[in-house]
C-alpha positions as CSV (number, residue, x, y, z in Angstrom):
1,M,-4.0,-4.5,13.7
2,R,-5.1,-0.9,13.2
3,S,-3.9,1.9,15.5
4,F,-6.4,4.0,17.5
5,I,-6.2,7.3,15.6
6,P,-7.2,9.6,18.5
7,A,-4.1,8.4,20.3
8,Y,-2.0,10.5,17.9
9,Q,-1.6,14.3,17.4
10,M,-0.5,16.2,14.3
11,K,0.2,19.9,14.0
12,T,0.3,21.7,10.6
13,P,2.5,24.8,10.9
14,R,2.0,27.9,8.7
15,D,5.6,28.0,7.6
16,L,9.0,26.6,8.1
17,G,9.7,29.0,11.0
18,E,6.8,27.7,13.0
19,A,7.7,24.1,12.3
20,L,11.2,24.7,13.6
21,S,9.8,26.5,16.7
22,I,7.7,23.5,17.5
23,L,10.7,21.1,17.2
24,A,12.9,23.5,19.3
25,T,10.3,23.9,22.1
26,E,9.8,20.2,22.6
27,P,12.5,18.5,20.6
28,E,11.9,15.0,21.9
29,A,8.1,15.1,21.7
30,W,7.5,16.0,18.0
31,K,8.5,14.2,14.9
32,P,8.4,15.5,11.3
33,F,5.8,13.9,9.0
34,A,6.1,14.4,5.2
35,G,5.0,11.9,2.6
36,G,4.2,9.3,5.2
37,T,4.8,6.3,3.0
38,D,6.5,4.3,5.7
39,L,4.8,5.9,8.7
40,M,1.3,5.1,7.5
41,V,2.3,1.4,7.1
42,L,3.5,1.4,10.7
43,L,0.3,3.1,11.8
44,E,-1.9,0.5,10.1
45,S,0.1,-2.3,11.7
46,G,-0.1,-0.7,15.2
47,K,3.7,-0.3,15.3
48,L,4.0,3.5,15.1
49,A,6.0,4.3,18.2
50,D,5.9,8.1,18.2
51,R,2.7,9.9,19.0
52,N,3.1,13.5,18.0
53,Y,3.9,14.7,14.5
54,V,4.6,18.0,12.7
55,N,3.2,18.0,9.2
56,I,5.8,19.5,7.0
57,W,4.3,18.4,3.6
58,D,3.0,21.8,2.7
59,L,6.2,23.8,3.5
60,E,7.2,25.4,0.3
61,E,10.6,26.3,1.7
62,L,11.6,22.6,1.6
63,R,10.5,22.2,-2.0
64,G,12.1,22.9,-5.4
65,I,15.2,21.9,-7.4
66,E,17.7,24.7,-7.8
67,V,20.5,24.5,-10.5
68,T,23.7,26.6,-10.5
69,D,26.9,26.3,-12.6
70,D,28.5,24.0,-10.1
71,R,25.7,22.2,-8.2
72,I,22.1,21.1,-8.1
73,S,20.2,21.3,-4.8
74,L,17.1,19.3,-4.1
75,G,14.6,20.4,-1.4
76,A,14.0,17.7,1.1
77,L,10.4,17.4,0.0
78,T,11.4,16.7,-3.6
79,T,9.4,13.6,-4.6
80,Y,10.6,10.6,-6.7
81,T,8.3,11.8,-9.5
82,D,10.0,15.3,-9.3
83,V,13.4,13.7,-9.6
84,Q,12.5,11.6,-12.7
85,A,11.0,14.6,-14.5
86,H,14.0,17.0,-14.1
87,P,16.1,17.2,-17.3
88,I,19.4,17.9,-15.7
89,L,19.0,15.1,-13.1
90,R,18.2,12.8,-16.0
91,E,21.3,13.8,-17.9
92,E,23.9,14.3,-15.2
93,F,22.6,12.1,-12.3
94,P,20.9,9.2,-14.0
95,M,21.5,6.8,-11.0
96,L,19.3,8.9,-8.8
97,C,16.6,9.0,-11.5
98,Q,16.8,5.2,-11.8
99,A,16.6,4.8,-8.1
100,A,13.5,7.0,-8.0
101,A,11.9,5.0,-10.8
102,E,12.5,1.7,-9.0
103,T,11.1,2.9,-5.6
104,G,7.6,1.5,-5.0
105,G,4.8,2.2,-7.5
106,L,3.4,5.4,-8.9
107,A,1.5,6.3,-5.7
108,I,4.7,6.0,-3.6
109,Q,6.7,7.9,-6.2
110,N,4.2,10.8,-6.1
111,R,4.2,11.0,-2.3
112,G,7.6,9.7,-1.1
113,T,10.4,12.3,-0.7
114,I,14.2,12.2,-1.0
115,G,14.5,13.7,2.4
116,G,12.2,11.1,3.9
117,N,14.1,8.3,2.3
118,I,17.3,9.6,3.9
119,V,16.1,10.2,7.4
120,N,14.0,7.0,7.5
121,A,17.5,5.5,7.5
122,S,16.6,2.1,6.1
123,P,19.7,0.3,4.9
124,A,17.6,-1.1,2.1
125,A,16.5,2.3,0.8
126,D,17.0,2.8,-3.0
127,S,18.2,6.4,-3.3
128,P,20.9,6.5,-0.6
129,P,23.5,4.4,-2.5
130,A,23.2,6.7,-5.5
131,L,23.5,9.8,-3.3
132,L,26.5,8.3,-1.5
133,A,28.2,7.5,-4.8
134,Y,27.5,11.1,-5.9
135,D,29.2,12.3,-2.7
136,A,26.1,14.3,-1.7
137,E,26.0,16.9,1.0
138,L,23.1,17.4,3.3
139,E,21.9,20.7,4.7
140,L,20.2,20.7,8.2
141,I,18.2,23.6,9.5
142,S,16.9,24.6,13.0
143,V,16.1,27.8,14.9
144,K,19.8,28.1,15.5
145,G,20.6,28.3,11.8
146,T,21.9,25.8,9.1
147,R,24.8,23.4,8.9
148,R,26.0,21.0,6.3
149,V,27.1,17.4,6.7
150,A,28.8,15.1,4.2
151,Y,26.2,12.4,3.5
152,R,28.9,9.7,3.8
153,D,29.2,10.7,7.5
154,F,25.5,11.1,8.2
155,H,24.5,7.5,9.1
156,T,26.3,6.4,12.2
157,G,24.5,3.1,13.0
158,Y,21.2,1.4,12.4
159,K,18.6,4.2,12.4
160,Q,21.1,6.5,14.0
161,M,22.1,9.8,12.2
162,L,23.9,13.1,12.7
163,I,20.7,15.0,13.0
164,Q,19.4,16.5,16.3
165,P,15.7,16.2,17.4
166,H,15.3,20.0,16.8
167,E,16.6,19.9,13.3
168,L,15.1,19.2,9.9
169,L,16.8,18.0,6.8
170,S,16.2,20.9,4.4
171,S,18.1,20.0,1.2
172,V,20.4,17.7,-0.6
173,H,23.3,19.1,-2.6
174,L,25.0,17.4,-5.6
175,L,28.2,18.7,-7.3
176,R,28.1,18.8,-11.0
177,S,31.1,17.4,-12.8
178,K,32.7,18.6,-16.0
179,N,34.5,15.3,-16.4
180,R,33.1,12.3,-18.3
181,L,31.9,9.9,-15.6
182,H,30.8,6.3,-15.9
183,Q,27.8,5.6,-13.8
184,Y,26.4,2.2,-12.8
185,Y,23.3,1.4,-10.7
186,R,21.7,-2.0,-10.0
187,K,18.9,-3.0,-7.7
188,V,18.5,-6.7,-7.0
189,G,15.1,-7.7,-5.5
190,T,12.6,-10.5,-5.6
191,R,10.9,-9.1,-8.6
192,K,11.2,-6.3,-11.1
193,A,8.9,-3.7,-9.5
194,Q,7.8,-2.7,-6.0
195,A,10.4,-4.9,-4.2
196,I,12.6,-4.1,-1.3
197,S,16.2,-4.5,-2.4
198,K,18.3,-7.5,-1.4
199,V,21.3,-5.7,-2.7
200,C,21.6,-2.2,-4.2
201,F,24.8,-1.1,-5.9
202,S,25.9,2.3,-7.1
203,G,29.2,3.2,-8.8
204,V,30.8,6.3,-10.3
205,A,34.2,6.3,-12.0
206,Q,36.4,8.5,-14.1
207,V,38.9,6.6,-16.3
208,E,41.8,8.0,-18.3
209,G,44.0,5.8,-20.5
210,R,42.5,2.7,-18.9
211,M,43.5,3.9,-15.5
212,I,41.0,4.6,-12.7
213,N,41.5,8.2,-11.7
214,E,38.5,8.4,-9.4
215,I,36.0,5.9,-8.2
216,R,33.1,5.9,-5.6
217,I,31.1,2.9,-4.7
218,A,28.1,2.5,-2.4
219,L,25.8,-0.4,-1.5
220,G,22.5,-0.9,0.3
221,S,21.2,-3.9,2.2
222,V,24.7,-5.2,3.0
223,A,25.3,-3.4,6.3
224,P,23.3,-1.7,9.1
225,I,23.5,1.5,7.2
226,P,23.7,2.5,3.5
227,L,27.4,2.0,3.0
228,R,30.1,4.0,1.2
229,C,32.8,1.5,0.4
230,V,35.9,3.6,1.0
231,R,38.3,0.7,1.4
232,T,37.2,-0.8,-1.8
233,E,37.6,2.5,-3.6
234,A,41.1,2.9,-2.2
235,A,42.0,-0.6,-3.5
236,L,40.8,0.3,-7.0
237,R,41.9,3.9,-7.3
238,G,45.0,4.4,-9.5
239,R,44.8,0.8,-11.0
240,P,44.1,-0.3,-14.5
241,V,40.5,-1.1,-15.1
242,D,41.2,-4.8,-15.8
243,D,43.2,-5.2,-12.5
244,F,40.4,-5.3,-9.9
245,S,41.2,-8.4,-7.9
246,A,42.3,-6.2,-4.9
247,G,38.9,-4.4,-5.1
248,I,37.0,-7.7,-4.9
249,E,39.1,-8.8,-1.9
250,A,38.5,-5.4,-0.2
251,L,34.7,-5.4,-0.8
252,E,34.4,-8.9,0.6
253,K,35.9,-7.7,3.9
254,E,34.2,-4.3,3.9
255,I,30.5,-5.3,3.7
256,S,28.7,-7.3,6.4
257,P,25.4,-8.7,5.0
258,I,23.0,-10.7,7.2
259,D,20.5,-13.5,6.9
260,D,16.9,-12.2,7.1
261,T,13.5,-12.9,5.7
262,R,14.3,-11.4,2.3
263,S,17.7,-13.1,1.6
264,T,20.8,-14.7,3.0
265,R,24.2,-13.4,3.8
266,D,25.9,-15.7,1.2
267,Y,23.5,-14.6,-1.6
268,R,24.0,-10.9,-0.8
269,L,27.8,-11.3,-0.6
270,R,27.9,-13.2,-3.9
271,V,25.7,-10.7,-5.7
272,S,27.6,-7.7,-4.4
273,L,30.9,-9.2,-5.7
274,N,29.3,-10.0,-9.0
275,L,28.0,-6.5,-9.4
276,L,31.4,-5.0,-8.7
277,K,32.8,-7.3,-11.4
278,D,30.1,-6.2,-13.8
279,F,30.8,-2.5,-13.0
280,M,34.5,-3.0,-13.6
281,S,33.8,-4.9,-16.9
282,E,31.7,-2.0,-18.1
283,L,34.6,0.4,-17.3
284,G,37.0,-1.8,-19.2
285,S,34.7,-1.8,-22.3
Protein backbone atom coordinates (compact mmCIF):
# COMPACT_ATOMS: atom_id res chain seq x y z
CA MET A 1 0.00 0.00 0.00
CA ARG A 2 1.43 3.40 -1.00
CA SER A 3 0.56 6.55 0.95
CA PHE A 4 -1.12 9.54 -0.70
CA ILE A 5 1.77 12.04 -0.84
CA PRO A 6 -0.33 15.27 -0.86
CA ALA A 7 -1.68 14.23 2.53
CA TYR A 8 1.74 15.09 4.04
CA GLN A 9 3.56 18.38 4.54
CA MET A 10 7.28 19.06 4.87
CA LYS A 11 8.98 22.35 5.76
CA THR A 12 12.67 22.95 5.06
CA PRO A 13 13.99 25.63 7.45
CA ARG A 14 16.88 27.94 6.53
CA ASP A 15 18.82 27.14 9.69
CA LEU A 16 18.64 25.48 13.09
CA GLY A 17 16.99 28.50 14.69
CA GLU A 18 14.08 28.37 12.27
CA ALA A 19 13.70 24.63 12.76
CA LEU A 20 13.53 25.05 16.53
CA SER A 21 11.03 27.87 16.15
CA ILE A 22 8.70 25.66 14.10
CA LEU A 23 8.88 22.90 16.72
CA ALA A 24 8.29 25.39 19.55
CA THR A 25 5.31 27.07 17.89
CA GLU A 26 3.45 23.81 17.27
CA PRO A 27 5.35 21.18 19.26
CA GLU A 28 2.86 18.36 18.78
CA ALA A 29 2.18 19.04 15.10
CA TRP A 30 5.65 18.82 13.52
CA LYS A 31 8.18 15.98 13.58
CA PRO A 32 11.86 16.11 12.55
CA PHE A 33 12.85 14.35 9.33
CA ALA A 34 16.54 13.60 8.66
CA GLY A 35 17.80 10.56 6.74
CA GLY A 36 14.31 9.09 6.48
CA THR A 37 15.52 5.49 6.20
CA ASP A 38 12.74 4.21 8.47
CA LEU A 39 10.12 6.88 7.77
CA MET A 40 10.18 6.23 4.03
CA VAL A 41 9.52 2.52 4.64
CA LEU A 42 6.49 3.44 6.72
CA LEU A 43 5.35 5.92 4.06
CA GLU A 44 5.53 3.27 1.33
CA SER A 45 3.55 0.81 3.44
CA GLY A 46 0.88 3.39 4.34
CA LYS A 47 1.75 3.26 8.04
CA LEU A 48 3.32 6.68 8.57
CA ALA A 49 1.20 8.14 11.35
CA ASP A 50 2.47 11.74 11.58
CA ARG A 51 1.60 14.12 8.75
CA ASN A 52 3.82 17.19 9.18
CA TYR A 53 7.62 17.08 9.04
CA VAL A 54 10.52 19.50 9.46
CA ASN A 55 13.38 18.62 7.15
CA ILE A 56 16.58 18.95 9.21
CA TRP A 57 18.85 17.09 6.76
CA ASP A 58 20.59 20.26 5.50
CA LEU A 59 21.24 21.84 8.90
CA GLU A 60 25.01 22.21 9.12
CA GLU A 61 24.75 22.99 12.85
CA LEU A 62 23.87 19.32 13.45
CA ARG A 63 26.77 17.93 11.40
CA GLY A 64 30.43 17.32 12.08
CA ILE A 65 32.66 15.31 14.43
CA GLU A 66 34.58 17.40 16.97
CA VAL A 67 37.58 16.03 18.89
CA THR A 68 39.04 17.46 22.10
CA ASP A 69 41.56 16.04 24.57
CA ASP A 70 38.90 14.38 26.70
CA ARG A 71 35.93 13.68 24.40
CA ILE A 72 34.63 13.27 20.89
CA SER A 73 31.31 14.82 19.90
CA LEU A 74 29.22 13.64 16.97
CA GLY A 75 26.56 15.86 15.44
CA ALA A 76 23.17 14.16 15.33
CA LEU A 77 23.29 14.11 11.51
CA THR A 78 26.56 12.15 11.47
CA THR A 79 25.97 9.24 9.10
CA TYR A 80 27.13 5.66 9.51
CA THR A 81 29.54 6.29 6.64
CA ASP A 82 30.97 9.32 8.49
CA VAL A 83 31.50 7.17 11.59
CA GLN A 84 33.37 4.46 9.70
CA ALA A 85 35.65 6.98 8.00
CA HIS A 86 36.80 8.80 11.14
CA PRO A 87 40.29 7.68 12.29
CA ILE A 88 39.85 8.40 16.02
CA LEU A 89 36.49 6.62 16.13
CA ARG A 90 38.07 3.62 14.40
CA GLU A 91 40.93 3.56 16.90
CA GLU A 92 39.19 4.40 20.19
CA PHE A 93 35.52 3.52 19.58
CA PRO A 94 35.67 0.47 17.29
CA MET A 95 32.32 -0.94 18.50
CA LEU A 96 30.49 2.09 17.14
CA CYS A 97 32.30 1.73 13.81
CA GLN A 98 31.42 -1.97 13.66
CA ALA A 99 27.78 -1.18 14.44
CA ALA A 100 27.78 1.43 11.66
CA ALA A 101 29.28 -1.08 9.21
CA GLU A 102 26.65 -3.69 10.07
CA THR A 103 23.67 -1.33 9.72
CA GLY A 104 21.83 -1.96 6.46
CA GLY A 105 23.64 -1.61 3.13
CA LEU A 106 25.72 1.21 1.65
CA ALA A 107 22.67 3.31 0.74
CA ILE A 108 21.38 3.15 4.34
CA GLN A 109 24.85 3.90 5.73
CA ASN A 110 25.17 6.97 3.50
CA ARG A 111 21.79 8.34 4.56
CA GLY A 112 21.07 6.98 8.04
CA THR A 113 22.22 9.07 11.01
CA ILE A 114 23.35 8.38 14.55
CA GLY A 115 20.75 10.79 15.91
CA GLY A 116 18.00 9.13 13.91
CA ASN A 117 19.01 5.69 15.13
CA ILE A 118 18.70 6.93 18.72
CA VAL A 119 15.38 8.79 18.52
CA ASN A 120 13.75 6.16 16.33
CA ALA A 121 14.07 4.17 19.57
CA SER A 122 13.98 0.67 18.12
CA PRO A 123 15.13 -1.89 20.71
CA ALA A 124 16.80 -3.75 17.80
CA ALA A 125 18.89 -0.79 16.57
CA ASP A 126 22.59 -1.50 16.06
CA SER A 127 24.36 1.60 17.41
CA PRO A 128 22.55 2.12 20.77
CA PRO A 129 24.16 -0.88 22.56
CA ALA A 130 27.61 0.42 21.62
CA LEU A 131 26.72 3.96 22.74
CA LEU A 132 25.34 2.63 26.03
CA ALA A 133 28.50 0.61 26.69
CA TYR A 134 30.56 3.74 25.98
CA ASP A 135 28.42 5.62 28.54
CA ALA A 136 27.45 8.25 25.96
CA GLU A 137 25.83 11.56 26.81
CA LEU A 138 23.19 13.23 24.63
CA GLU A 139 22.75 16.95 24.07
CA LEU A 140 19.21 18.20 23.41
CA ILE A 141 18.47 21.65 22.03
CA SER A 142 15.37 23.87 21.85
CA VAL A 143 14.52 27.57 21.73
CA LYS A 144 14.96 27.52 25.53
CA GLY A 145 18.59 26.38 25.30
CA THR A 146 20.46 23.11 25.63
CA ARG A 147 20.53 20.33 28.18
CA ARG A 148 22.41 17.06 28.52
CA VAL A 149 21.07 13.63 29.37
CA ALA A 150 22.99 10.45 30.15
CA TYR A 151 22.10 8.05 27.37
CA ARG A 152 21.54 5.21 29.84
CA ASP A 153 18.55 7.22 31.19
CA PHE A 154 17.17 8.38 27.82
CA HIS A 155 14.92 5.43 26.88
CA THR A 156 12.12 5.10 29.42
CA GLY A 157 9.84 2.58 27.66
CA TYR A 158 9.05 1.26 24.21
CA LYS A 159 9.38 4.27 21.86
CA GLN A 160 9.36 6.55 24.92
CA MET A 161 12.27 8.93 25.58
CA LEU A 162 13.38 11.89 27.68
CA ILE A 163 12.98 14.32 24.78
CA GLN A 164 10.23 16.92 24.51
CA PRO A 165 8.26 17.58 21.28
CA HIS A 166 9.93 21.00 20.96
CA GLU A 167 13.46 19.59 21.28
CA LEU A 168 15.96 18.16 18.83
CA LEU A 169 18.81 15.77 19.57
CA SER A 170 21.79 17.90 18.55
CA SER A 171 24.86 15.80 19.40
CA VAL A 172 26.28 12.69 21.06
CA HIS A 173 29.29 12.94 23.39
CA LEU A 174 31.76 10.12 24.08
CA LEU A 175 34.47 10.35 26.74
CA ARG A 176 37.92 9.31 25.62
CA SER A 177 39.78 6.94 27.93
CA LYS A 178 43.50 6.84 28.71
CA ASN A 179 43.15 3.33 30.11
CA ARG A 180 43.50 0.20 28.02
CA LEU A 181 39.97 -1.08 27.44
CA HIS A 182 38.80 -4.40 26.09
CA GLN A 183 35.86 -3.92 23.72
CA TYR A 184 33.50 -6.57 22.41
CA TYR A 185 30.63 -6.18 19.93
CA ARG A 186 28.50 -8.91 18.38
CA LYS A 187 25.35 -8.66 16.28
CA VAL A 188 23.41 -11.89 15.75
CA GLY A 189 20.93 -11.87 12.88
CA THR A 190 19.42 -14.18 10.30
CA ARG A 191 22.26 -13.44 7.87
CA LYS A 192 25.61 -11.64 7.74
CA ALA A 193 24.40 -8.41 6.14
CA GLN A 194 21.27 -6.21 6.04
CA ALA A 195 19.60 -8.10 8.88
CA ILE A 196 17.64 -6.81 11.86
CA SER A 197 19.37 -8.10 14.97
CA LYS A 198 17.99 -10.94 17.04
CA VAL A 199 20.53 -10.06 19.75
CA CYS A 200 23.10 -7.28 19.81
CA PHE A 201 25.77 -7.31 22.56
CA SER A 202 28.30 -4.61 23.50
CA GLY A 203 30.83 -4.83 26.30
CA VAL A 204 33.64 -2.61 27.59
CA ALA A 205 35.95 -3.66 30.42
CA GLN A 206 39.14 -2.63 32.15
CA VAL A 207 41.13 -5.46 33.73
CA GLU A 208 44.11 -5.22 36.06
CA GLY A 209 45.86 -8.26 37.49
CA ARG A 210 43.00 -10.47 36.22
CA MET A 211 40.51 -8.45 38.28
CA ILE A 212 37.66 -6.56 36.63
CA ASN A 213 38.05 -2.92 37.66
CA GLU A 214 35.34 -1.55 35.41
CA ILE A 215 32.78 -3.10 33.10
CA ARG A 216 29.83 -1.86 31.07
CA ILE A 217 27.44 -4.14 29.19
CA ALA A 218 24.53 -3.29 26.90
CA LEU A 219 22.19 -5.38 24.77
CA GLY A 220 19.66 -4.81 22.03
CA SER A 221 16.59 -6.86 21.06
CA VAL A 222 16.21 -8.36 24.54
CA ALA A 223 13.95 -5.75 26.18
CA PRO A 224 11.48 -3.01 25.16
CA ILE A 225 14.44 -0.60 25.02
CA PRO A 226 18.18 -0.80 24.27
CA LEU A 227 19.30 -2.02 27.68
CA ARG A 228 22.27 -1.08 29.86
CA CYS A 229 22.71 -4.13 32.09
CA VAL A 230 23.65 -2.43 35.37
CA ARG A 231 22.83 -5.39 37.61
CA THR A 232 25.00 -7.69 35.53
CA GLU A 233 27.82 -5.14 35.65
CA ALA A 234 27.54 -4.93 39.45
CA ALA A 235 27.71 -8.72 39.73
CA LEU A 236 30.96 -8.79 37.71
CA ARG A 237 32.75 -5.65 38.89
CA GLY A 238 35.60 -6.37 41.33
CA ARG A 239 35.68 -10.11 40.54
CA PRO A 240 38.36 -12.20 38.82
CA VAL A 241 37.81 -12.51 35.08
CA ASP A 242 37.34 -16.28 35.36
CA ASP A 243 34.68 -15.99 38.08
CA PHE A 244 31.63 -14.85 36.12
CA SER A 245 28.88 -17.24 37.22
CA ALA A 246 27.22 -14.43 39.20
CA GLY A 247 27.18 -12.32 36.06
CA ILE A 248 25.48 -15.07 34.07
CA GLU A 249 22.85 -15.45 36.78
CA ALA A 250 22.29 -11.67 36.92
CA LEU A 251 21.96 -11.30 33.14
CA GLU A 252 19.40 -14.10 32.97
CA LYS A 253 17.22 -12.14 35.41
CA GLU A 254 17.90 -8.69 33.96
CA ILE A 255 16.85 -9.16 30.33
CA SER A 256 13.31 -9.88 29.16
CA PRO A 257 13.38 -11.17 25.55
CA ILE A 258 10.16 -11.97 23.73
CA ASP A 259 8.90 -14.28 21.00
CA ASP A 260 8.31 -12.49 17.70
CA THR A 261 8.57 -13.07 13.96
CA ARG A 262 12.37 -12.80 14.00
CA SER A 263 13.23 -15.09 16.90
CA THR A 264 12.11 -16.72 20.14
CA ARG A 265 12.57 -15.78 23.75
CA ASP A 266 14.56 -18.95 24.49
CA TYR A 267 16.92 -18.38 21.56
CA ARG A 268 17.57 -14.76 22.50
CA LEU A 269 18.19 -15.69 26.13
CA ARG A 270 20.59 -18.50 25.23
CA VAL A 271 22.50 -16.35 22.76
CA SER A 272 22.78 -13.45 25.23
CA LEU A 273 24.23 -15.71 27.91
CA ASN A 274 26.63 -17.30 25.42
CA LEU A 275 27.82 -13.87 24.26
CA LEU A 276 28.50 -12.83 27.85
CA LYS A 277 30.52 -16.04 28.35
CA ASP A 278 32.46 -15.32 25.16
CA PHE A 279 33.15 -11.76 26.28
CA MET A 280 34.42 -12.98 29.64
CA SER A 281 36.55 -15.65 27.96
CA GLU A 282 38.21 -12.99 25.81
CA LEU A 283 38.88 -10.92 28.93
CA GLY A 284 40.48 -13.95 30.54
CA SER A 285 42.75 -14.57 27.59
